[in-house]
C-alpha positions as CSV (number, residue, x, y, z in Angstrom):
1,M,-34.6,-1.7,-6.5
2,N,-37.1,-0.9,-9.2
3,N,-36.1,2.8,-9.1
4,I,-32.4,1.9,-9.5
5,F,-33.1,-0.2,-12.7
6,K,-35.5,2.5,-14.0
7,K,-32.7,5.1,-13.6
8,R,-30.2,2.9,-15.5
9,F,-32.8,2.3,-18.2
10,N,-33.4,6.0,-18.6
11,N,-29.6,6.6,-18.7
12,I,-29.2,4.2,-21.6
13,L,-32.3,5.7,-23.4
14,E,-30.8,9.2,-23.1
15,K,-27.5,8.0,-24.5
16,L,-29.1,6.2,-27.4
17,S,-31.2,9.2,-28.2
18,N,-28.2,11.6,-28.1
19,D,-26.3,9.3,-30.4
20,G,-29.2,9.1,-32.9
21,F,-30.2,5.5,-32.3
22,N,-33.8,4.1,-32.1
23,G,-32.6,1.2,-29.9
24,M,-30.0,-1.3,-29.0
25,Y,-29.6,-5.1,-29.3
26,I,-27.8,-6.3,-26.2
27,T,-26.2,-9.7,-25.9
28,N,-23.6,-9.3,-23.1
29,L,-25.0,-11.0,-20.0
30,T,-23.2,-8.6,-17.6
31,N,-24.8,-5.6,-19.4
32,I,-28.2,-7.4,-19.4
33,R,-27.8,-7.9,-15.6
34,Y,-26.9,-4.3,-15.1
35,L,-30.0,-3.1,-17.0
36,T,-32.5,-5.7,-15.8
37,G,-31.2,-7.6,-12.8
38,F,-31.3,-11.0,-14.6
39,T,-28.6,-13.3,-13.3
40,G,-29.1,-16.3,-15.6
41,S,-26.8,-17.6,-18.3
42,A,-29.0,-17.1,-21.4
43,G,-30.9,-14.1,-22.7
44,I,-31.0,-11.1,-25.1
45,L,-32.3,-7.6,-24.4
46,L,-33.8,-5.5,-27.1
47,I,-34.4,-1.8,-26.5
48,I,-36.4,-0.3,-29.3
49,N,-38.3,3.1,-29.4
50,E,-38.3,3.4,-25.6
51,Q,-39.6,-0.2,-25.1
52,S,-37.6,-3.1,-23.9
53,F,-37.9,-6.8,-24.4
54,F,-36.0,-9.5,-22.6
55,L,-35.9,-12.9,-24.3
56,T,-34.8,-16.1,-22.7
57,D,-35.6,-19.8,-22.8
58,G,-37.9,-22.0,-20.7
59,R,-35.3,-22.8,-18.1
60,Y,-35.7,-19.2,-16.8
61,I,-39.5,-18.7,-16.7
62,K,-39.6,-18.4,-12.9
63,Q,-36.2,-16.7,-12.5
64,A,-36.9,-14.1,-15.1
65,S,-40.3,-13.3,-13.6
66,E,-38.7,-12.7,-10.2
67,E,-35.6,-10.8,-11.4
68,V,-36.2,-8.9,-14.6
69,K,-37.0,-5.2,-14.2
70,N,-38.2,-2.7,-16.9
71,A,-38.6,-5.2,-19.7
72,N,-41.3,-7.3,-21.3
73,I,-40.4,-10.9,-20.7
74,I,-40.6,-13.2,-23.8
75,I,-40.0,-16.9,-23.3
76,I,-38.8,-18.2,-26.7
77,E,-40.3,-21.2,-28.4
78,Q,-37.9,-21.1,-31.3
79,D,-34.8,-19.1,-32.0
80,Y,-34.2,-15.6,-30.6
81,L,-34.3,-13.8,-34.0
82,S,-37.6,-15.5,-35.1
83,E,-39.2,-14.5,-31.8
84,I,-38.0,-10.9,-32.2
85,K,-39.4,-10.8,-35.8
86,N,-42.7,-12.0,-34.5
87,L,-42.8,-9.1,-32.0
88,N,-43.0,-6.7,-35.0
89,V,-41.4,-3.9,-33.1
90,L,-38.4,-3.3,-35.5
91,K,-39.5,-0.8,-38.1
92,N,-38.1,-0.2,-41.6
93,K,-34.8,1.9,-41.4
94,D,-34.7,1.9,-37.6
95,K,-31.1,2.7,-36.5
96,V,-30.2,0.1,-33.9
97,A,-26.9,-0.2,-32.0
98,F,-25.3,-3.6,-31.3
99,E,-22.4,-4.6,-29.1
100,A,-19.7,-5.2,-31.7
101,N,-17.2,-6.4,-29.1
102,H,-19.6,-9.0,-27.7
103,M,-21.1,-10.4,-30.9
104,S,-19.6,-13.1,-33.2
105,F,-19.4,-12.6,-36.9
106,M,-21.8,-15.5,-37.5
107,S,-24.4,-13.9,-35.1
108,Y,-24.0,-10.6,-36.9
109,N,-24.6,-12.2,-40.3
110,L,-27.8,-13.8,-39.0
111,L,-29.0,-10.5,-37.6
112,V,-28.5,-8.8,-40.9
113,K,-30.2,-11.6,-42.8
114,F,-33.3,-11.6,-40.6
115,F,-33.7,-7.8,-40.5
116,K,-32.4,-6.5,-43.9
117,N,-34.1,-3.1,-43.6
118,I,-32.7,-2.3,-40.2
119,K,-29.6,-0.1,-39.9
120,W,-27.4,-2.1,-37.6
121,I,-24.6,0.1,-36.2
122,A,-21.5,-1.4,-34.5
123,T,-20.9,0.3,-31.1
124,D,-18.3,-0.2,-28.4
125,L,-18.7,0.1,-24.6
126,I,-21.9,2.2,-24.5
127,I,-23.3,0.4,-21.4
128,E,-19.9,-0.2,-19.9
129,N,-19.2,3.6,-19.8
130,I,-22.5,4.3,-18.1
131,A,-21.9,1.5,-15.6
132,A,-18.5,2.8,-14.7
133,I,-20.2,5.4,-12.6
134,K,-21.6,3.5,-9.7
135,D,-25.0,4.1,-8.1
136,Q,-25.5,3.7,-4.3
137,Y,-26.7,0.1,-4.5
138,E,-23.4,-0.8,-6.4
139,I,-21.2,1.1,-3.9
140,D,-22.9,-0.6,-1.0
141,S,-22.5,-4.0,-2.6
142,L,-18.8,-3.3,-3.3
143,K,-18.2,-2.1,0.2
144,T,-19.7,-5.3,1.6
145,A,-17.6,-7.4,-0.8
146,V,-14.5,-5.5,0.4
147,E,-15.4,-5.9,4.1
148,I,-15.7,-9.7,3.6
149,T,-12.3,-9.6,1.8
150,D,-10.7,-7.7,4.7
151,L,-12.2,-10.2,7.2
152,V,-10.9,-13.2,5.3
153,F,-7.4,-11.7,5.1
154,T,-7.3,-11.5,8.9
155,K,-8.5,-15.1,9.2
156,I,-6.1,-16.5,6.5
157,L,-2.9,-15.2,8.2
158,E,-3.0,-17.9,10.9
159,H,-2.8,-20.6,8.1
160,I,0.3,-19.1,6.4
161,K,3.5,-20.9,7.7
162,P,6.4,-22.8,6.3
163,G,5.4,-26.1,4.7
164,V,1.9,-24.9,3.7
165,N,1.4,-24.8,-0.1
166,E,-0.2,-22.1,-2.3
167,K,-3.2,-24.3,-3.4
168,Y,-4.2,-24.9,0.2
169,I,-4.3,-21.2,1.0
170,S,-6.3,-20.5,-2.2
171,A,-8.8,-23.2,-1.2
172,K,-9.0,-22.0,2.3
173,I,-9.8,-18.4,1.1
174,S,-12.6,-19.8,-1.1
175,Y,-14.1,-21.6,1.9
176,L,-13.8,-18.6,4.2
177,F,-15.5,-16.3,1.6
178,K,-18.5,-18.6,1.5
179,T,-18.7,-19.1,5.2
180,N,-18.5,-15.3,5.9
181,G,-21.3,-14.0,3.7
182,A,-19.9,-13.9,0.2
183,D,-21.4,-15.6,-2.9
184,G,-17.9,-16.9,-3.6
185,D,-14.6,-15.8,-5.1
186,S,-14.4,-12.8,-7.5
187,Y,-11.8,-14.8,-9.4
188,E,-9.3,-17.6,-8.7
189,S,-7.0,-16.2,-6.1
190,I,-3.4,-15.5,-7.0
191,I,-1.3,-17.0,-4.3
192,A,2.4,-16.8,-5.4
193,S,5.4,-17.4,-3.1
194,G,9.1,-17.1,-3.3
195,P,10.4,-16.7,-6.9
196,R,6.9,-17.3,-8.1
197,S,5.8,-14.0,-6.6
198,A,7.6,-12.3,-9.4
199,L,4.8,-13.7,-11.7
200,P,2.1,-11.0,-11.6
201,H,-0.7,-13.5,-12.5
202,A,0.6,-16.8,-11.1
203,R,-1.9,-19.5,-10.5
204,P,-1.7,-21.3,-7.1
205,S,0.7,-24.3,-7.3
206,D,1.9,-27.1,-5.0
207,R,4.9,-25.0,-3.9
208,E,5.3,-25.0,-0.2
209,F,6.2,-21.8,1.7
210,K,9.7,-21.3,2.9
211,K,11.5,-18.9,5.2
212,G,12.4,-15.7,3.3
213,D,9.5,-16.0,0.9
214,F,7.4,-13.0,-0.1
215,I,3.8,-14.3,-0.7
216,V,1.7,-12.2,-3.0
217,M,-2.0,-12.8,-2.3
218,D,-4.4,-11.3,-4.8
219,F,-8.0,-12.2,-4.0
220,G,-11.5,-10.8,-3.6
221,A,-15.0,-11.7,-2.4
222,L,-18.1,-11.7,-4.7
223,Y,-21.2,-10.2,-3.2
224,N,-24.5,-9.4,-5.0
225,G,-22.6,-10.0,-8.2
226,Y,-20.0,-7.3,-7.3
227,H,-16.3,-8.0,-7.3
228,A,-13.8,-7.0,-4.6
229,D,-10.1,-7.2,-5.7
230,M,-7.4,-6.8,-3.1
231,T,-3.7,-7.6,-2.9
232,R,-1.5,-7.9,0.1
233,T,2.1,-9.2,0.2
234,V,3.3,-10.9,3.4
235,L,6.7,-12.5,4.3
236,I,7.7,-15.8,5.9
237,G,10.4,-15.0,8.5
238,K,12.0,-11.7,9.4
239,P,12.7,-9.2,6.6
240,N,16.2,-8.4,5.3
241,S,17.2,-5.1,3.8
242,K,16.1,-6.2,0.3
243,H,12.7,-7.2,1.5
244,K,12.2,-3.8,3.2
245,E,13.5,-1.8,0.2
246,I,11.2,-3.4,-2.3
247,Y,8.2,-3.4,0.0
248,D,8.6,0.2,1.0
249,I,9.0,1.4,-2.6
250,V,5.8,-0.4,-3.7
251,L,3.9,1.0,-0.7
252,E,5.1,4.6,-1.4
253,S,4.1,4.1,-5.0
254,Q,0.6,2.9,-4.1
255,L,0.0,5.7,-1.6
256,S,1.1,8.2,-4.2
257,G,-1.5,6.9,-6.6
258,I,-4.2,7.1,-3.9
259,S,-3.2,10.7,-3.2
260,C,-3.4,11.6,-6.9
261,A,-6.7,10.0,-7.7
262,K,-9.9,12.1,-7.6
263,S,-12.6,13.3,-10.0
264,G,-11.1,15.3,-13.0
265,V,-7.7,13.6,-12.9
266,K,-6.6,11.7,-15.9
267,C,-6.2,7.9,-15.5
268,S,-2.7,8.3,-17.0
269,E,-1.8,10.7,-14.2
270,V,-2.7,8.2,-11.5
271,D,-0.6,5.6,-13.4
272,N,2.3,8.1,-13.5
273,A,2.0,8.9,-9.8
274,C,2.6,5.3,-9.0
275,R,5.1,4.5,-11.8
276,S,7.3,7.5,-11.3
277,I,8.1,6.4,-7.7
278,I,9.1,2.9,-8.8
279,T,11.1,4.3,-11.8
280,S,12.9,6.9,-9.7
281,N,14.1,4.1,-7.4
282,G,15.6,2.1,-10.3
283,Y,12.9,-0.5,-10.7
284,G,10.8,0.9,-13.5
285,D,11.5,-2.1,-15.8
286,Y,10.1,-4.4,-13.1
287,F,6.6,-2.8,-12.9
288,N,5.2,-4.5,-16.0
289,H,1.4,-3.9,-15.9
290,S,-1.1,-1.1,-15.6
291,T,-1.8,0.6,-12.3
292,G,-5.4,-0.4,-12.1
293,H,-8.9,-0.9,-13.5
294,G,-12.5,-0.4,-12.6
295,I,-14.5,-3.0,-10.7
296,G,-18.1,-3.9,-10.6
297,L,-20.2,-6.7,-12.0
298,E,-17.0,-7.8,-13.6
299,V,-13.6,-7.8,-12.0
300,H,-12.0,-5.8,-14.8
301,T,-14.2,-3.0,-16.0
302,L,-13.9,0.7,-17.0
303,P,-12.1,2.9,-16.4
304,R,-8.7,1.5,-17.3
305,V,-5.9,3.1,-15.2
306,H,-2.8,2.9,-17.5
307,K,-0.3,5.3,-19.0
308,S,-2.0,5.6,-22.3
309,N,-5.6,6.3,-21.1
310,H,-6.1,10.0,-20.7
311,D,-9.8,9.8,-19.8
312,L,-10.8,11.7,-16.7
313,L,-11.8,9.9,-13.5
314,K,-15.4,10.7,-12.4
315,V,-17.2,10.8,-9.1
316,N,-18.3,7.3,-8.1
317,N,-15.9,5.4,-10.3
318,V,-14.5,2.6,-8.3
319,I,-11.0,1.6,-9.3
320,T,-8.1,-0.5,-8.1
321,I,-4.7,1.0,-7.5
322,E,-2.1,-1.8,-7.6
323,P,1.5,-1.1,-8.4
324,G,4.1,-3.8,-8.0
325,I,7.7,-4.7,-8.5
326,Y,8.6,-8.2,-9.8
327,L,12.2,-9.3,-9.8
328,P,12.8,-12.5,-11.8
329,D,14.1,-15.5,-9.8
330,W,13.8,-13.5,-6.5
331,G,10.2,-12.5,-5.9
332,G,7.8,-9.6,-6.0
333,V,5.5,-7.3,-4.1
334,R,2.1,-5.9,-5.1
335,I,-0.2,-3.8,-2.9
336,E,-3.8,-3.2,-4.1
337,D,-6.9,-1.4,-2.7
338,D,-10.3,-0.8,-4.2
339,C,-10.9,2.9,-4.2
340,L,-14.0,5.1,-4.5
341,I,-13.4,8.2,-6.6
342,R,-14.9,11.4,-5.0
343,K,-14.9,15.0,-6.0
344,N,-11.8,16.0,-4.0
345,D,-10.1,12.8,-3.1
346,C,-10.0,9.0,-3.4
347,L,-11.4,6.8,-0.6
348,P,-9.7,3.4,-0.2
349,L,-12.4,0.9,0.8
350,N,-10.1,-1.7,2.1
351,Q,-9.1,-1.5,5.8
352,S,-6.5,-4.3,5.9
353,T,-3.2,-3.1,7.1
354,K,-0.5,-2.3,4.5
355,D,2.3,-2.5,7.0
356,L,4.7,-5.4,6.1
357,I,3.5,-8.5,7.9
358,F,6.1,-11.2,8.6
359,L,4.9,-14.5,9.9
């Protein structure tokens, strides 16, 4: 593990050096975890002139000593900025990056007030772009999260029947995650049935399943801090021609995206590979979200897979591919896999069947 965090630290040092920075002031806890391993809820990481200092409060004395890699641990006795000032490691006219998208205006003003002679430079997504390319530890953790998600999908099917409500299935999924090796849910499961399945991000309700309902189930296990994110759509009762039509179009769309995705392909091209199938079948207006996103220590990370993002996919990106069709007052279908980007192809990590299951 130490070698993994050392490599990540060296990657950020190289990036900062190439961009002309002496260091970086990091406040986002996900990014702090990525660079140090710290899993607590309070801390700041200062990288300066190839040294690093992790500051936290007295609640985390033991935890920090066990978890934090590649940083000097400072347990604060007053406020963070006073403690940093006492370290005397920031030198006159040092050029230091900060995470502009994670810092409040008030925090920025305090930073500038405390360190008037430092050149504080607003930056965006420096660490997130490095973290978008997964190392082997991350890939292994994501694979385990996906394996647990697949297992829970097989177990939850027996509980889906007319009269059962969405909240019950969501709660049962959470229970099954924790009893099958996961840390918990990646996020609150989306369990949406009947007309509610046309709401891409519906929260579970008291609605009971009925014959003829599509049920969109978007859920994922959390393992080692890494988030799986899978969607399967099942049906109560036998499918009619409309069910088959919509489901088959979405499945064709999703498989087209998987076939397209590989290193060197634009994210927008993957989106188009999915969207063009749905559009050519007359349902383009009913696919109203992006095709996917990166996953990792957060459930939505880089890269973003949408029609306006022309960044190239890279080896060891892990992305979702999740097209859908959502017909108001009728229902919807979404199919989603977590996919490892490789040099010449894309490997879906999920093994759950994508055949239409009707219960």
